[in-house]
N, C-alpha and C positions, 0 to 999 in steps of 0.2 A: 405369596408372590406368584405372579404368572410365570409361564415358561420363558417369555421374553425378558421379564425383569430378572429372573435368575441368570439368564444368559448374559445380560448386560452387567450384572454384578460380578459374575465370574470373570468377564473380560477386564473390568476395572481392577479387581483384586490381582489379576495376573500382571497388569500394567504396573500397579503400585509395587508389587513384589519385585519385578525386574528392575525398576528404577531405584528402589531402595537398595538393592544389591549393587547396582551400577555405581551409585554414589559412594558406596563403601569399597569399591574396587573390584567388584565381581563383574558379571556379564552386563554388557550395555544393550541398548535398544536394538541396534543394528550392527552386527559384526563384532570386531575385536575390541576388547576393553583395555584400559590401562589401570593397573593397580595403584594404590597409594604410594607404593615404593617405586613406581615408574616402570615396572615390568609389564610386558604384554602377555595377555592370556586369551586364547581362543575360546569363545563361548560355544557351548554344545559340542565341544571337541571337534569343531570343524575348521577347515582352513578359512580364514577371513580375509577378504581382499580389501574391503573398505572398513575403515575405523570411524564410525559415526561419532563416537564419544570424543569430542574435541577435534575430530578430523575435518568436519565441514567448515570450521572456522577458517581453515587454510585455503579453501577454494570458493567460499560463498561470497567473497567480495567485501569483507569487513575492512574498514579503514584502519591501517596499521597504527596510525597515531592514536586512535581511540583504544585499540587493543593494548597498546603499551602502557596505558594508565589503569588497566584492570588487574585484579588479582590473578595470579597464575592458576589458582584453583578454579576460578570461574571459567577460564578458557578450557582447561583440561576436562571439566565436567559439563561442557556444552554438548547438547544432543540435537542441535538445530540442523535444518536443511537449507537455510538461506539467511538472508540479512534483511529482516523486515523494516529496519529503520533507514536503510539506504535511500536517500533522496526524499524521505518523508518530511513533510513540513512541520514537524514537531517544534514548538517554539516556547519561549520563556513564559512561565506562569500557567502552563497547561497541565492537565491531569492525564496520565497515561496508565493504562492497565495492560499488563502482560499476562496472557493466558498460558499457563504451563511454564512459569518463569524459571524453573530449574535452579541452577546455582547462581543465577542472577545476571548473566552477561548482558542481555538486552536491556534489563532494568537499569543497569549502571550506565550504559550508553545513553538511555533516555533521560536519566537523571541529570546528566551534563547538559542536555538540550533544554530541559524545562527550567533549569536553574533553581536557585534557592526559593523563589516564589512559586514554583511548581511542585508537583507531587507525582510519584510513581508508585503503583501498587503491583506487587508481584503475587500471582495466584498459582498455587500448585496443590494437588491433592495428596502428594507424598510428603509426610512430615519430615523425613530425612532430608529431602531436597530443601524444604523451607529452612531447616536448621542450618544447612550448609550455606544457603544464601544469606542468612542473617549474619553468620560469621564473616562472610566475604564483605558484607556491607560495613562491618566494623573495621575491616582492614583498610578500605578506601575512605572511611570517615564520612559517608554520605548520610545526611540527616533527612533528606527529602524522599527516602525510599522506605516502604514498609512491605512486609511479606505476610500473606494470609493463607491459611490452609483452607481449601475449598475445592469443589468440583465445578468444572466448566458448565455443566448442565444446570447448576443452581448456584450462581455466584453470590458470595457474601458482599455485595456491592450495591449501593443505593441507586435507585432509578435516575436516569438522566444526569449522572454525576461525572462522566468521563469524556474527555475531549478526543482521546485516541485509544483504540484497542489494537494491540499488537500481539503476535503469537508466532512461534517458530517451531514448526514440525510437531504440533501437539493435537490439533483438532482431529486429525486423521485417527488418533487413538480413541476417540469417543465413540461409543456404540449408539449414541443418540444425538447425531449432529443437528437435526432440526431444533432440538432444545438448546444447543450451544448457540446456534445462529439467533434464536429468539432472545436469548440472554444478552447477546451483543447489541441487538436492537433496543433492548430495554435500558441498558446502562448508559448508552451513548447519549450525549446531549444533542439537541437539534444542531446540525452543522458539524457534529462529531464525525471522525473518520476512522477507517481501519487500514492497517498495513499488515497483512498476514502471509507468512511463508508456510507452505505445507506441501506434503507429498500427495500427488494425485496419480490416478492410474486408470487405464482402460484395458479391458479384455484380460483380466487376471485369471490364471488357472483356478478352477473350482477348489482344488486341494489347498491353495493358499487362502482363498476366501473363508474356508471352513476351519482353518487352523487357529487355535487360540494363541499359539506361540507366534504365528505370523501377525496377529493383532499387536502383540507387544513389540514387534519388529517394524512397526510403521507401515505394514503392507496390507493386511487383510481389510483394514478399515479405510483404506484410501479410496476415494470416490473420483469421478471424472471432473474435469474442469467445469463442464456444462452444469452438472448437478450442484457443484460447489457454488457457482454464480447464482443459479436459481434459488438455492437455499438462502443465500444472503439477501437476495432481492425480496423473497417472500417474508423475510424478517423486517422489511421496511427500508433496506438500504437502496441507494440509487447510484448510477454511474459505476457499477461494479465491473471491474475489468482486471485482466491479468497483465502485469507490467513487465515481468521477466520470468525466465524459465531456466532451469538447469536439468537437462535430460540425461538420465543415467544410462551408461553403456553396460554391456554384459559383464565386464570385469567388476564394475562397481556393484551391480545387482547380485553377484555371487555373495558378497559380504552381507547384503540385506537379507537374502534368502537363508543364509546359514548353511547347515549341512543336511544330511539325510534325515536326522532326527528332529530337526526344528525348522520353522519358517516354511519350508515346502511341504511338510507333512511326512509321516513315516513312509519309507520306501520310495520317495520321490528323489530324482536326480536333480540336485540344486543347480548344478552347472547347466544342465539342459533347460531347466526352467528359466534360468537367467538369460540364456541365449534367446529363448522364445519370447521373453518379455522385454528385451532390449528395445528402447524407443517408446515403450508403452507406460513407463513409470518416470515421473519427473517431479522436481520441486518447482512450484509456481508461487509467485507473489501476487496476492489479491489486494486491490485497493477499492475503496468505495466510500460513500458518505451517507449519513442520515440527514435527509433534507430538512430544511427549515419549514415550519408551518406557513401556510399561505399568508397568514396575517403579518409575517415578518416583512413581506414585500412592501407593505404600506409604510414601514419605518425606514426604508432605505432612501437616502437622498442622493441625487446626482448633481455634482458641482465641479467647479474648476479645481484642478489639482494644485496642491500647495507644495512649496519647496520640500517640506518635511515628508511628503508622500512618495518621494522618489524611490526610497528603499523598498517600500511595500509594493510599488508598481513593478520594480525590477524583479522582486521575488516572485510575484504572480506570473510575470512573463516567463521567467526561468522555468517555473513549474509547468507551464503550458508549452515549453519548447519554442517560444517566440523570441525574436531579437530584442535585446534589452538596451539599445542605444537611445535612451529617452532624455538624457541630461539636457541636450541642446534643443529639445522640442517640448519640454515640460510645460511651457506656457500655452501650448495647444492640446494639452491632455485634460481629460475629464475623469473623475473617479466616482464610483458608487460607494457610499459609505453607510455602514450600519452600526449604530452606537459607537462611532469613532473609528471603526475598523474598515479598511479599504477592502471591499469584496468584489470589485470589478474595476475595469479601466478601459479607455479607448483614447486614441489620439490621432493627430494628423500632421502632415508636413505640407505647408502651403507654398506653392510656386505660382505667384501671380493669381490668376483666376482659376487655377487648377490646384487640387490638393490630393495627396495620397492619404487615404484613410487606412489606419493601421492599429495594431495592438489591441484588438477587441478581445478581452479575456474576463471571465467571471469564475470565481471559485466554485467548485462542483456543487456545494450545498445550496447555492442561490440560482442555479441555472434554470430551475423550473418556475422561477418567480417572475419571469419577464424582464429581468434586469438588463440582459443583453440588448433587447429592443429599446429600452429606455435610454441606454447609453448611446445607441446609434441615433435615435431621434434627437437627443440633445446635441450630438456632434453635428448633425445636419444643420440645426438651428445656429450653432456657433459658427459653422463654416459660412452660412449665408450672411450672417452679420459681419463677417470679415471679408466679404466680397468674393467668396469662392462660388464658381458657377458649375464646375464639373469635378466630380470625385472619382478617383481611381483606387483600386485595391488589388492586392495579390493574395490569393487564398488557396489552400489545398484541402481545407476542411469544411468551409461553410458556403460552398458554391450555391447549393440549392437555397439556403437561407438568404444569401445575397440576391439571388434572382427574385425571391419573393419580395425583397425590398426595392426592386426595380432596376438592379444592376444587370448589365449585359456583358457577355464575353466579347473580347476583341484580341486580335493578334498583338504581340508585344511591340512589333515595329510600328503599330498604329498609336501607341501610347506617346504622349508628348515627351520630347527629349528631356525636359527638366524633371519629369517624374521618373523617367528611366534612369536618370542619374542619381536617384536616391540610393541610400545604402541597401534598402530592402531589395530593389530591383537588381542591384549589382551583387548581392550576397549569394553565396552558394546554396544556402538553405532554402532559397525560394526559386531555384531553377525550374522545378517541376510544378510550381504553383500556377494557378489560372489567373490571367489578367482580366479585370472587369472594369466597367465604367458606368457612370450615371450622370445625367444632366439634372442638377439639383434645382434648376429654375423651371423645369418642365411641368411641375405640379406644385400646388401649395404645400408649404411645410407644415408639419404638425407642431404647434407651439403650446407651451405649457399653459399660457393664459387663456386659451380658448378650448382646452380639452375638458 
């Protein structure tokens, strides 16, 4: 083995050892542990301010209703730093993989979301964790969850077989993150997505970076947000972004650093290091998507929305943070459909010869396939057929794109009163949005029959 391989194996062995002890009631990854008898014990004989073992469940934003249905053991033995499934669009029938599944808390939450027709795979390299997760699965009686022993750098999972990859404070422990990111890109289906919570850091002291013990405490292996995003993008993911953060203050970091003998390295003052690192270490949730191949665009159809599409449209708009009042306007909505699935939408509210164009949304994995432009072109054709001459819109995100389509900015008081009276113009969410307009009759429309 090379020196690098020996170093990586040493780190993995240390991580496995600490988590094996943690699940048995010994020291936890970060800070104080809770024994099986419920008593607290400081790891490395140091004062522990933060208890990561089960502690982050209390502050990470988990839904209390979901937690109430889980085994107490799964909660107590959670080592996460966030809540990767919060607001994630995991749905019935999908397959979810949890990297570093531990005692199973996120797997069990995902299992409820995918339902009996879906599947959840928990992956962990610590056999003791896998055994505890399997016991917890029996307690809750879930038949759609399985747990596999394996390493994140070489997952025992088939190519393009997973709809979602989730993970909670685990990838930072890997000494070969590019390999992990590459595996994520391999196992995701086209259109598959990620929701990963992890600890990231910048400007860590060199004593921490070189400490094997600090690796097991979720510190030494933490990389920057920018490096994390670039790594996922290099693995083929797109629209990679950070959607939430929990920044650790000095008192919380003291628990992560441990004492003089661990985390910070021998002879280092953990309290001083924690003070210096405050604001430079945080938990971030990363989201992204594996794009569809270009050929998928040819299979997408754009058509009038049906009554049964309302729920899918509202879900898409909710995920994009757009108003969802579509019920009374559904007759003027269009959808982009791929193999029966709604992958995009757009609509309008007609006021005589004027119309408010609204609700243009495309799910992330189809955004590079030109679906947004197709929806817009189809809406223009539909508007002209219905006698609309001028189109108006409000946008805070696609101003440049709308300008490329021929829209011009204008003051709100120049917008026709009937358009200003729509819910979008009156809504608080659109106060800072830019008003724009376009004369649809000023140039020939692009129709499907002549393209």
